[in-house]
BALO-442614 format. One record per residue: chain; x, y, z of N, C-alpha, C in turn. Coordinates in steps of 0.1 Angstrom, whole numbers, m for minus. Each point is the difference from the previous one (the first is absolute). Layout:
! BALO-442614
<lofi ch="A" n_xx="X" n_yy="Y" n_zz="Z" ca_xx="X" ca_yy="Y" ca_zz="Z" c_xx="X" c_yy="Y" c_zz="Z"/>
...
***
This chain:
! BALO-442614
<lofi ch="A" n_xx="m177" n_yy="m290" n_zz="31" ca_xx="3" ca_yy="11" ca_zz="m10" c_xx="m7" c_yy="14" c_zz="4"/>
<lofi ch="A" n_xx="m12" n_yy="m2" n_zz="4" ca_xx="m8" ca_yy="13" ca_zz="6" c_xx="8" c_yy="8" c_zz="9"/>
<lofi ch="A" n_xx="6" n_yy="m8" n_zz="11" ca_xx="7" ca_yy="5" ca_zz="10" c_xx="14" c_yy="7" c_zz="m3"/>
<lofi ch="A" n_xx="5" n_yy="m5" n_zz="m11" ca_xx="12" ca_yy="5" ca_zz="m3" c_xx="m2" c_yy="14" c_zz="m9"/>
<lofi ch="A" n_xx="m10" n_yy="0" n_zz="m6" ca_xx="m5" ca_yy="13" ca_zz="m7" c_xx="m1" c_yy="10" c_zz="11"/>
<lofi ch="A" n_xx="m10" n_yy="m3" n_zz="8" ca_xx="m2" ca_yy="7" ca_zz="12" c_xx="13" c_yy="6" c_zz="8"/>
<lofi ch="A" n_xx="9" n_yy="m8" n_zz="2" ca_xx="13" ca_yy="3" ca_zz="6" c_xx="7" c_yy="10" c_zz="m9"/>
<lofi ch="A" n_xx="2" n_yy="m2" n_zz="m13" ca_xx="6" ca_yy="7" ca_zz="m10" c_xx="m8" c_yy="14" c_zz="1"/>
<lofi ch="A" n_xx="m12" n_yy="1" n_zz="0" ca_xx="m8" ca_yy="11" ca_zz="0" c_xx="3" c_yy="9" c_zz="14"/>
<lofi ch="A" n_xx="1" n_yy="m8" n_zz="9" ca_xx="2" ca_yy="7" ca_zz="14" c_xx="15" c_yy="5" c_zz="m1"/>
<lofi ch="A" n_xx="10" n_yy="m6" n_zz="m6" ca_xx="14" ca_yy="6" ca_zz="1" c_xx="0" c_yy="11" c_zz="m12"/>
<lofi ch="A" n_xx="m7" n_yy="m1" n_zz="m9" ca_xx="m2" ca_yy="12" ca_zz="m9" c_xx="m3" c_yy="13" c_zz="6"/>
<lofi ch="A" n_xx="m12" n_yy="m3" n_zz="8" ca_xx="m8" ca_yy="11" ca_zz="8" c_xx="11" c_yy="6" c_zz="8"/>
<lofi ch="A" n_xx="7" n_yy="m8" n_zz="9" ca_xx="10" ca_yy="5" ca_zz="9" c_xx="11" c_yy="8" c_zz="m6"/>
<lofi ch="A" n_xx="6" n_yy="m5" n_zz="m13" ca_xx="9" ca_yy="7" ca_zz="m6" c_xx="m5" c_yy="13" c_zz="m6"/>
<lofi ch="A" n_xx="m13" n_yy="1" n_zz="m4" ca_xx="m5" ca_yy="12" ca_zz="m5" c_xx="m4" c_yy="10" c_zz="11"/>
<lofi ch="A" n_xx="m2" n_yy="m7" n_zz="11" ca_xx="m1" ca_yy="11" ca_zz="13" c_xx="13" c_yy="5" c_zz="3"/>
<lofi ch="A" n_xx="9" n_yy="m5" n_zz="1" ca_xx="14" ca_yy="3" ca_zz="4" c_xx="5" c_yy="9" c_zz="m10"/>
<lofi ch="A" n_xx="m2" n_yy="m3" n_zz="m13" ca_xx="6" ca_yy="8" ca_zz="m9" c_xx="m9" c_yy="13" c_zz="0"/>
<lofi ch="A" n_xx="m11" n_yy="2" n_zz="2" ca_xx="m8" ca_yy="11" ca_zz="2" c_xx="6" c_yy="8" c_zz="12"/>
<lofi ch="A" n_xx="1" n_yy="m5" n_zz="11" ca_xx="5" ca_yy="5" ca_zz="11" c_xx="13" c_yy="7" c_zz="m2"/>
<lofi ch="A" n_xx="10" n_yy="m8" n_zz="m5" ca_xx="13" ca_yy="6" ca_zz="m5" c_xx="m1" c_yy="11" c_zz="m9"/>
<lofi ch="A" n_xx="m10" n_yy="0" n_zz="m10" ca_xx="0" ca_yy="11" ca_zz="m7" c_xx="m4" c_yy="12" c_zz="4"/>
<lofi ch="A" n_xx="m13" n_yy="m3" n_zz="11" ca_xx="m3" ca_yy="13" ca_zz="7" c_xx="11" c_yy="6" c_zz="10"/>
<lofi ch="A" n_xx="7" n_yy="m7" n_zz="5" ca_xx="11" ca_yy="3" ca_zz="8" c_xx="12" c_yy="9" c_zz="m9"/>
<lofi ch="A" n_xx="2" n_yy="m6" n_zz="m12" ca_xx="9" ca_yy="7" ca_zz="m7" c_xx="m7" c_yy="13" c_zz="m7"/>
<lofi ch="A" n_xx="m11" n_yy="0" n_zz="m4" ca_xx="m8" ca_yy="12" ca_zz="m3" c_xx="1" c_yy="11" c_zz="9"/>
<lofi ch="A" n_xx="m3" n_yy="m5" n_zz="13" ca_xx="m2" ca_yy="11" ca_zz="11" c_xx="13" c_yy="7" c_zz="4"/>
<lofi ch="A" n_xx="10" n_yy="m11" n_zz="2" ca_xx="16" ca_yy="7" ca_zz="4" c_xx="6" c_yy="5" c_zz="m12"/>
<lofi ch="A" n_xx="m3" n_yy="m4" n_zz="m11" ca_xx="8" ca_yy="6" ca_zz="m14" c_xx="m6" c_yy="14" c_zz="m2"/>
<lofi ch="A" n_xx="m13" n_yy="0" n_zz="1" ca_xx="m4" ca_yy="15" ca_zz="0" c_xx="1" c_yy="10" c_zz="9"/>
<lofi ch="A" n_xx="1" n_yy="m7" n_zz="13" ca_xx="4" ca_yy="11" ca_zz="12" c_xx="12" c_yy="4" c_zz="m2"/>
<lofi ch="A" n_xx="12" n_yy="m8" n_zz="m5" ca_xx="13" ca_yy="4" ca_zz="m2" c_xx="1" c_yy="11" c_zz="m13"/>
<lofi ch="A" n_xx="m8" n_yy="m4" n_zz="m9" ca_xx="2" ca_yy="9" ca_zz="m11" c_xx="m6" c_yy="13" c_zz="1"/>
<lofi ch="A" n_xx="m12" n_yy="0" n_zz="7" ca_xx="m6" ca_yy="13" ca_zz="5" c_xx="10" c_yy="9" c_zz="7"/>
<lofi ch="A" n_xx="6" n_yy="m7" n_zz="10" ca_xx="11" ca_yy="11" ca_zz="8" c_xx="11" c_yy="1" c_zz="m8"/>
<lofi ch="A" n_xx="6" n_yy="m8" n_zz="m9" ca_xx="11" ca_yy="4" ca_zz="m8" c_xx="m1" c_yy="7" c_zz="m10"/>
<lofi ch="A" n_xx="m14" n_yy="2" n_zz="m6" ca_xx="m3" ca_yy="12" ca_zz="m11" c_xx="m2" c_yy="13" c_zz="7"/>
<lofi ch="A" n_xx="m1" n_yy="0" n_zz="11" ca_xx="m3" ca_yy="15" ca_zz="5" c_xx="12" c_yy="4" c_zz="7"/>
<lofi ch="A" n_xx="11" n_yy="m8" n_zz="2" ca_xx="11" ca_yy="7" ca_zz="6" c_xx="9" c_yy="8" c_zz="m8"/>
<lofi ch="A" n_xx="4" n_yy="10" n_zz="6" ca_xx="10" ca_yy="11" ca_zz="m9" c_xx="12" c_yy="m8" c_zz="m5"/>
<lofi ch="A" n_xx="5" n_yy="4" n_zz="m11" ca_xx="13" ca_yy="m5" ca_zz="m6" c_xx="11" c_yy="2" c_zz="11"/>
<lofi ch="A" n_xx="1" n_yy="10" n_zz="8" ca_xx="11" ca_yy="1" ca_zz="7" c_xx="1" c_yy="m10" c_zz="12"/>
<lofi ch="A" n_xx="m11" n_yy="m5" n_zz="5" ca_xx="0" ca_yy="m12" ca_zz="9" c_xx="4" c_yy="m13" c_zz="m5"/>
<lofi ch="A" n_xx="m5" n_yy="m2" n_zz="m15" ca_xx="3" ca_yy="m12" ca_zz="m6" c_xx="15" c_yy="2" c_zz="m7"/>
<lofi ch="A" n_xx="4" n_yy="10" n_zz="m5" ca_xx="14" ca_yy="1" ca_zz="m8" c_xx="m3" c_yy="0" c_zz="m13"/>
<lofi ch="A" n_xx="m10" n_yy="m3" n_zz="m6" ca_xx="m5" ca_yy="0" ca_zz="m14" c_xx="m13" c_yy="m1" c_zz="m1"/>
<lofi ch="A" n_xx="m5" n_yy="6" n_zz="m11" ca_xx="m13" ca_yy="m2" ca_zz="m4" c_xx="m4" c_yy="8" c_zz="m12"/>
<lofi ch="A" n_xx="m12" n_yy="5" n_zz="m2" ca_xx="m5" ca_yy="7" ca_zz="m12" c_xx="7" c_yy="11" c_zz="m3"/>
<lofi ch="A" n_xx="3" n_yy="5" n_zz="m13" ca_xx="6" ca_yy="14" ca_zz="m3" c_xx="m9" c_yy="10" c_zz="m2"/>
<lofi ch="A" n_xx="m13" n_yy="1" n_zz="1" ca_xx="m8" ca_yy="8" ca_zz="2" c_xx="m10" c_yy="2" c_zz="12"/>
<lofi ch="A" n_xx="m3" n_yy="11" n_zz="5" ca_xx="m7" ca_yy="1" ca_zz="9" c_xx="m17" c_yy="m7" c_zz="m1"/>
<lofi ch="A" n_xx="m3" n_yy="m3" n_zz="11" ca_xx="m13" ca_yy="m8" ca_zz="0" c_xx="m12" c_yy="11" c_zz="0"/>
<lofi ch="A" n_xx="m11" n_yy="m4" n_zz="2" ca_xx="m12" ca_yy="9" ca_zz="2" c_xx="m1" c_yy="6" c_zz="12"/>
<lofi ch="A" n_xx="8" n_yy="m3" n_zz="10" ca_xx="0" ca_yy="6" ca_zz="13" c_xx="12" c_yy="12" c_zz="m2"/>
<lofi ch="A" n_xx="7" n_yy="0" n_zz="m8" ca_xx="11" ca_yy="11" ca_zz="m1" c_xx="14" c_yy="m5" c_zz="5"/>
<lofi ch="A" n_xx="3" n_yy="m11" n_zz="2" ca_xx="14" ca_yy="m4" ca_zz="4" c_xx="2" c_yy="m13" c_zz="m9"/>
<lofi ch="A" n_xx="14" n_yy="m2" n_zz="m1" ca_xx="6" ca_yy="m12" ca_zz="m6" c_xx="m1" c_yy="m13" c_zz="9"/>
<lofi ch="A" n_xx="m8" n_yy="m8" n_zz="m3" ca_xx="0" ca_yy="m15" ca_zz="5" c_xx="4" c_yy="m11" c_zz="m6"/>
<lofi ch="A" n_xx="m2" n_yy="m10" n_zz="4" ca_xx="4" ca_yy="m11" ca_zz="m6" c_xx="m8" c_yy="m3" c_zz="m13"/>
<lofi ch="A" n_xx="m12" n_yy="4" n_zz="1" ca_xx="m11" ca_yy="m2" ca_zz="m9" c_xx="m6" c_yy="14" c_zz="m5"/>
<lofi ch="A" n_xx="2" n_yy="4" n_zz="m13" ca_xx="m4" ca_yy="12" ca_zz="m4" c_xx="m17" c_yy="1" c_zz="0"/>
<lofi ch="A" n_xx="m6" n_yy="m10" n_zz="m1" ca_xx="m14" ca_yy="m2" ca_zz="1" c_xx="m7" c_yy="0" c_zz="14"/>
<lofi ch="A" n_xx="9" n_yy="5" n_zz="10" ca_xx="1" ca_yy="m4" ca_zz="16" c_xx="m15" c_yy="1" c_zz="4"/>
<lofi ch="A" n_xx="m7" n_yy="10" n_zz="2" ca_xx="m12" ca_yy="m3" ca_zz="9" c_xx="m10" c_yy="m9" c_zz="m7"/>
<lofi ch="A" n_xx="m1" n_yy="m1" n_zz="m13" ca_xx="m8" ca_yy="m8" ca_zz="m6" c_xx="2" c_yy="m17" c_zz="1"/>
<lofi ch="A" n_xx="14" n_yy="0" n_zz="m2" ca_xx="5" ca_yy="m14" ca_zz="3" c_xx="1" c_yy="m5" c_zz="12"/>
<lofi ch="A" n_xx="0" n_yy="9" n_zz="10" ca_xx="0" ca_yy="m5" ca_zz="15" c_xx="m15" c_yy="m3" c_zz="2"/>
<lofi ch="A" n_xx="m11" n_yy="8" n_zz="m5" ca_xx="m14" ca_yy="m3" ca_zz="1" c_xx="m4" c_yy="m11" c_zz="m6"/>
<lofi ch="A" n_xx="5" n_yy="m6" n_zz="m9" ca_xx="m5" ca_yy="m11" ca_zz="m8" c_xx="8" c_yy="m11" c_zz="8"/>
<lofi ch="A" n_xx="11" n_yy="1" n_zz="5" ca_xx="5" ca_yy="m10" ca_zz="8" c_xx="m7" c_yy="m3" c_zz="14"/>
<lofi ch="A" n_xx="m4" n_yy="11" n_zz="4" ca_xx="m9" ca_yy="1" ca_zz="12" c_xx="m16" c_yy="m7" c_zz="m1"/>
<lofi ch="A" n_xx="m4" n_yy="4" n_zz="m13" ca_xx="m13" ca_yy="m8" ca_zz="m4" c_xx="1" c_yy="m14" c_zz="m2"/>
<lofi ch="A" n_xx="11" n_yy="m4" n_zz="m7" ca_xx="5" ca_yy="m14" ca_zz="1" c_xx="0" c_yy="m7" c_zz="13"/>
<lofi ch="A" n_xx="6" n_yy="7" n_zz="10" ca_xx="2" ca_yy="m6" ca_zz="11" c_xx="m15" c_yy="m2" c_zz="7"/>
<lofi ch="A" n_xx="m8" n_yy="10" n_zz="m2" ca_xx="m14" ca_yy="m1" ca_zz="5" c_xx="m7" c_yy="m12" c_zz="m6"/>
<lofi ch="A" n_xx="2" n_yy="m3" n_zz="m12" ca_xx="m7" ca_yy="m10" ca_zz="m8" c_xx="6" c_yy="m12" c_zz="6"/>
<lofi ch="A" n_xx="14" n_yy="m3" n_zz="1" ca_xx="5" ca_yy="m11" ca_zz="8" c_xx="m4" c_yy="m3" c_zz="15"/>
<lofi ch="A" n_xx="m3" n_yy="9" n_zz="6" ca_xx="m5" ca_yy="m1" ca_zz="15" c_xx="m15" c_yy="m6" c_zz="m2"/>
<lofi ch="A" n_xx="m7" n_yy="9" n_zz="m8" ca_xx="m13" ca_yy="m5" ca_zz="m2" c_xx="m1" c_yy="m14" c_zz="m4"/>
<lofi ch="A" n_xx="7" n_yy="m6" n_zz="m10" ca_xx="m1" ca_yy="m13" ca_zz="m6" c_xx="6" c_yy="m10" c_zz="14"/>
<lofi ch="A" n_xx="12" n_yy="6" n_zz="8" ca_xx="3" ca_yy="m9" ca_zz="11" c_xx="m13" c_yy="m2" c_zz="12"/>
<lofi ch="A" n_xx="m6" n_yy="10" n_zz="0" ca_xx="m11" ca_yy="1" ca_zz="11" c_xx="m12" c_yy="m10" c_zz="m7"/>
<lofi ch="A" n_xx="m2" n_yy="0" n_zz="m12" ca_xx="m8" ca_yy="m10" ca_zz="m4" c_xx="5" c_yy="m15" c_zz="2"/>
<lofi ch="A" n_xx="12" n_yy="m1" n_zz="m3" ca_xx="6" ca_yy="m14" ca_zz="0" c_xx="0" c_yy="m4" c_zz="15"/>
<lofi ch="A" n_xx="2" n_yy="9" n_zz="11" ca_xx="m2" ca_yy="m4" ca_zz="14" c_xx="m15" c_yy="m4" c_zz="1"/>
<lofi ch="A" n_xx="m10" n_yy="7" n_zz="m4" ca_xx="m14" ca_yy="m5" ca_zz="m1" c_xx="m2" c_yy="m11" c_zz="m5"/>
<lofi ch="A" n_xx="6" n_yy="m4" n_zz="m11" ca_xx="m1" ca_yy="m12" ca_zz="m7" c_xx="5" c_yy="m12" c_zz="9"/>
<lofi ch="A" n_xx="12" n_yy="2" n_zz="7" ca_xx="5" ca_yy="m10" ca_zz="9" c_xx="m9" c_yy="m3" c_zz="11"/>
<lofi ch="A" n_xx="m7" n_yy="11" n_zz="5" ca_xx="m9" ca_yy="m2" ca_zz="11" c_xx="m13" c_yy="m7" c_zz="m4"/>
<lofi ch="A" n_xx="m5" n_yy="2" n_zz="m12" ca_xx="m10" ca_yy="m7" ca_zz="m6" c_xx="1" c_yy="m14" c_zz="0"/>
<lofi ch="A" n_xx="11" n_yy="m3" n_zz="m5" ca_xx="4" ca_yy="m14" ca_zz="m5" c_xx="8" c_yy="m8" c_zz="14"/>
<lofi ch="A" n_xx="1" n_yy="7" n_zz="11" ca_xx="6" ca_yy="m8" ca_zz="11" c_xx="15" c_yy="m3" c_zz="m2"/>
<lofi ch="A" n_xx="5" n_yy="9" n_zz="m8" ca_xx="16" ca_yy="m1" ca_zz="m2" c_xx="7" c_yy="8" c_zz="11"/>
<lofi ch="A" n_xx="9" n_yy="m9" n_zz="7" ca_xx="5" ca_yy="6" ca_zz="14" c_xx="16" c_yy="5" c_zz="m6"/>
<lofi ch="A" n_xx="6" n_yy="8" n_zz="10" ca_xx="13" ca_yy="5" ca_zz="m4" c_xx="9" c_yy="m11" c_zz="m2"/>
<lofi ch="A" n_xx="0" n_yy="m11" n_zz="8" ca_xx="9" ca_yy="m13" ca_zz="m4" c_xx="m3" c_yy="m5" c_zz="m12"/>
<lofi ch="A" n_xx="m10" n_yy="m1" n_zz="m5" ca_xx="m4" ca_yy="m4" ca_zz="m16" c_xx="8" c_yy="9" c_zz="m8"/>
<lofi ch="A" n_xx="m2" n_yy="15" n_zz="1" ca_xx="8" ca_yy="7" ca_zz="m9" c_xx="14" c_yy="m1" c_zz="1"/>
<lofi ch="A" n_xx="4" n_yy="m2" n_zz="12" ca_xx="15" ca_yy="m2" ca_zz="0" c_xx="4" c_yy="m14" c_zz="m6"/>
<lofi ch="A" n_xx="m8" n_yy="m9" n_zz="1" ca_xx="4" ca_yy="m12" ca_zz="m7" c_xx="m1" c_yy="1" c_zz="m16"/>
<lofi ch="A" n_xx="m11" n_yy="8" n_zz="m2" ca_xx="0" ca_yy="2" ca_zz="m17" c_xx="14" c_yy="9" c_zz="m2"/>
<lofi ch="A" n_xx="3" n_yy="11" n_zz="7" ca_xx="12" ca_yy="6" ca_zz="m2" c_xx="11" c_yy="m7" c_zz="m1"/>
<lofi ch="A" n_xx="4" n_yy="m9" n_zz="9" ca_xx="10" ca_yy="m8" ca_zz="0" c_xx="0" c_yy="m10" c_zz="m13"/>
<lofi ch="A" n_xx="m11" n_yy="m6" n_zz="m1" ca_xx="1" ca_yy="m10" ca_zz="m11" c_xx="3" c_yy="7" c_zz="m13"/>
<lofi ch="A" n_xx="m6" n_yy="12" n_zz="m2" ca_xx="1" ca_yy="9" ca_zz="m12" c_xx="14" c_yy="3" c_zz="m3"/>
<lofi ch="A" n_xx="6" n_yy="6" n_zz="12" ca_xx="12" ca_yy="5" ca_zz="m1" c_xx="12" c_yy="m12" c_zz="m3"/>
<lofi ch="A" n_xx="m2" n_yy="m11" n_zz="6" ca_xx="8" ca_yy="m11" ca_zz="m4" c_xx="0" c_yy="m3" c_zz="m15"/>
<lofi ch="A" n_xx="m12" n_yy="m2" n_zz="m5" ca_xx="m1" ca_yy="m3" ca_zz="m15" c_xx="5" c_yy="10" c_zz="m7"/>
<lofi ch="A" n_xx="m4" n_yy="14" n_zz="2" ca_xx="7" ca_yy="10" ca_zz="m7" c_xx="15" c_yy="0" c_zz="1"/>
<lofi ch="A" n_xx="5" n_yy="m2" n_zz="10" ca_xx="18" ca_yy="1" ca_zz="4" c_xx="3" c_yy="m14" c_zz="m10"/>
<lofi ch="A" n_xx="m6" n_yy="m13" n_zz="2" ca_xx="3" ca_yy="m10" ca_zz="m7" c_xx="0" c_yy="1" c_zz="m15"/>
<lofi ch="A" n_xx="m11" n_yy="6" n_zz="m5" ca_xx="m1" ca_yy="3" ca_zz="m13" c_xx="11" c_yy="12" c_zz="m7"/>
<lofi ch="A" n_xx="2" n_yy="9" n_zz="10" ca_xx="10" ca_yy="9" ca_zz="m5" c_xx="13" c_yy="m6" c_zz="1"/>
<lofi ch="A" n_xx="4" n_yy="m10" n_zz="7" ca_xx="14" ca_yy="m5" ca_zz="1" c_xx="0" c_yy="m10" c_zz="m10"/>
<lofi ch="A" n_xx="m11" n_yy="m7" n_zz="m5" ca_xx="2" ca_yy="m11" ca_zz="m8" c_xx="m1" c_yy="6" c_zz="m15"/>
<lofi ch="A" n_xx="m8" n_yy="10" n_zz="m2" ca_xx="m2" ca_yy="5" ca_zz="m14" c_xx="13" c_yy="3" c_zz="m9"/>
<lofi ch="A" n_xx="10" n_yy="6" n_zz="7" ca_xx="12" ca_yy="3" ca_zz="m9" c_xx="7" c_yy="m14" c_zz="m3"/>
<lofi ch="A" n_xx="m2" n_yy="m10" n_zz="9" ca_xx="8" ca_yy="m12" ca_zz="m1" c_xx="m9" c_yy="m5" c_zz="m13"/>
<lofi ch="A" n_xx="m14" n_yy="m3" n_zz="2" ca_xx="m7" ca_yy="m5" ca_zz="m11" c_xx="3" c_yy="8" c_zz="m13"/>
<lofi ch="A" n_xx="0" n_yy="12" n_zz="m2" ca_xx="5" ca_yy="7" ca_zz="m11" c_xx="13" c_yy="m5" c_zz="m5"/>
<lofi ch="A" n_xx="10" n_yy="0" n_zz="9" ca_xx="13" ca_yy="m5" ca_zz="m4" c_xx="1" c_yy="m13" c_zz="m6"/>
<lofi ch="A" n_xx="m9" n_yy="m10" n_zz="5" ca_xx="2" ca_yy="m13" ca_zz="m5" c_xx="m7" c_yy="2" c_zz="m14"/>
<lofi ch="A" n_xx="m11" n_yy="6" n_zz="m1" ca_xx="m6" ca_yy="0" ca_zz="m14" c_xx="12" c_yy="5" c_zz="m10"/>
<lofi ch="A" n_xx="5" n_yy="13" n_zz="3" ca_xx="11" ca_yy="6" ca_zz="m8" c_xx="9" c_yy="m10" c_zz="m2"/>
<lofi ch="A" n_xx="5" n_yy="m6" n_zz="8" ca_xx="12" ca_yy="m8" ca_zz="m2" c_xx="m5" c_yy="m15" c_zz="m10"/>
<lofi ch="A" n_xx="m11" n_yy="m4" n_zz="3" ca_xx="m7" ca_yy="m10" ca_zz="m8" c_xx="m1" c_yy="6" c_zz="m16"/>
<lofi ch="A" n_xx="m6" n_yy="11" n_zz="m1" ca_xx="m1" ca_yy="4" ca_zz="m13" c_xx="12" c_yy="3" c_zz="m7"/>
<lofi ch="A" n_xx="12" n_yy="4" n_zz="7" ca_xx="12" ca_yy="3" ca_zz="m7" c_xx="5" c_yy="m13" c_zz="m2"/>
<lofi ch="A" n_xx="m1" n_yy="m10" n_zz="9" ca_xx="5" ca_yy="m15" ca_zz="m3" c_xx="m6" c_yy="m5" c_zz="m15"/>
<lofi ch="A" n_xx="m12" n_yy="2" n_zz="m1" ca_xx="m9" ca_yy="m5" ca_zz="m11" c_xx="6" c_yy="9" c_zz="m15"/>
<lofi ch="A" n_xx="3" n_yy="11" n_zz="3" ca_xx="4" ca_yy="7" ca_zz="m12" c_xx="14" c_yy="m4" c_zz="m5"/>
<lofi ch="A" n_xx="9" n_yy="m2" n_zz="12" ca_xx="14" ca_yy="m6" ca_zz="m3" c_xx="m1" c_yy="m14" c_zz="m5"/>
<lofi ch="A" n_xx="m11" n_yy="m9" n_zz="5" ca_xx="m1" ca_yy="m13" ca_zz="m6" c_xx="m2" c_yy="1" c_zz="m15"/>
<lofi ch="A" n_xx="m11" n_yy="9" n_zz="m1" ca_xx="m5" ca_yy="m1" ca_zz="m15" c_xx="10" c_yy="7" c_zz="m10"/>
<lofi ch="A" n_xx="9" n_yy="8" n_zz="6" ca_xx="11" ca_yy="6" ca_zz="m8" c_xx="9" c_yy="m10" c_zz="m1"/>
<lofi ch="A" n_xx="3" n_yy="m8" n_zz="7" ca_xx="10" ca_yy="m12" ca_zz="0" c_xx="m5" c_yy="m8" c_zz="m11"/>
<lofi ch="A" n_xx="m11" n_yy="m4" n_zz="1" ca_xx="m7" ca_yy="m11" ca_zz="m9" c_xx="0" c_yy="8" c_zz="m15"/>
<lofi ch="A" n_xx="m3" n_yy="11" n_zz="0" ca_xx="2" ca_yy="6" ca_zz="m12" c_xx="14" c_yy="0" c_zz="m7"/>
<lofi ch="A" n_xx="10" n_yy="3" n_zz="7" ca_xx="13" ca_yy="m2" ca_zz="m3" c_xx="5" c_yy="m13" c_zz="m2"/>
<lofi ch="A" n_xx="m7" n_yy="m11" n_zz="3" ca_xx="4" ca_yy="m14" ca_zz="m1" c_xx="m5" c_yy="m3" c_zz="m15"/>
<lofi ch="A" n_xx="m11" n_yy="6" n_zz="m2" ca_xx="m9" ca_yy="m3" ca_zz="m13" c_xx="7" c_yy="7" c_zz="m13"/>
<lofi ch="A" n_xx="7" n_yy="11" n_zz="4" ca_xx="8" ca_yy="8" ca_zz="m9" c_xx="12" c_yy="m6" c_zz="m5"/>
<lofi ch="A" n_xx="7" n_yy="m8" n_zz="12" ca_xx="13" ca_yy="m7" ca_zz="m4" c_xx="m4" c_yy="m13" c_zz="m7"/>
<lofi ch="A" n_xx="m8" n_yy="m6" n_zz="1" ca_xx="m5" ca_yy="m11" ca_zz="m8" c_xx="m3" c_yy="2" c_zz="m16"/>
<lofi ch="A" n_xx="m8" n_yy="13" n_zz="0" ca_xx="m2" ca_yy="6" ca_zz="m11" c_xx="11" c_yy="3" c_zz="m8"/>
<lofi ch="A" n_xx="10" n_yy="6" n_zz="5" ca_xx="12" ca_yy="5" ca_zz="m6" c_xx="8" c_yy="m15" c_zz="m3"/>
<lofi ch="A" n_xx="2" n_yy="m9" n_zz="7" ca_xx="6" ca_yy="m13" ca_zz="m3" c_xx="m7" c_yy="m7" c_zz="m11"/>
<lofi ch="A" n_xx="m12" n_yy="2" n_zz="m2" ca_xx="m7" ca_yy="m6" ca_zz="m12" c_xx="3" c_yy="5" c_zz="m13"/>
<lofi ch="A" n_xx="1" n_yy="16" n_zz="0" ca_xx="2" ca_yy="6" ca_zz="m10" c_xx="16" c_yy="m1" c_zz="m4"/>
<lofi ch="A" n_xx="8" n_yy="m1" n_zz="7" ca_xx="13" ca_yy="m3" ca_zz="m3" c_xx="1" c_yy="m15" c_zz="m7"/>
<lofi ch="A" n_xx="m6" n_yy="m8" n_zz="4" ca_xx="m1" ca_yy="m15" ca_zz="m4" c_xx="m6" c_yy="0" c_zz="m14"/>
***
């Protein structure tokens, strides 16, 4: 029993590490893209804000230099956390092979859950509708028996 709990704890720890790694990648990549996208002029993008930004031109974001700085600051926070994560890996002797294994198992788990979730919801909805239909049918049978009793 104790070994099973240790294995479950180990699996949850690997899942948390991989999720944290994915969150950092998404945080860094998303904020780099948003920083670049917010400062580009509307003429490059084709559409954008209707007002000029603080730099004096019409860009995608009318809050342009400040939104870009906020995105760059979030990128810096993500890189800092990523460096701390790498230090954690080195302290705990976690190799890149372990990280790839965690990543693969987490990805497979998430893909399986994503694929099965709509199916599960569909089965639940179908079951609920069936139960509603059955209860309505039962009520209709009761109504017909009551009406025959009244006629007699």
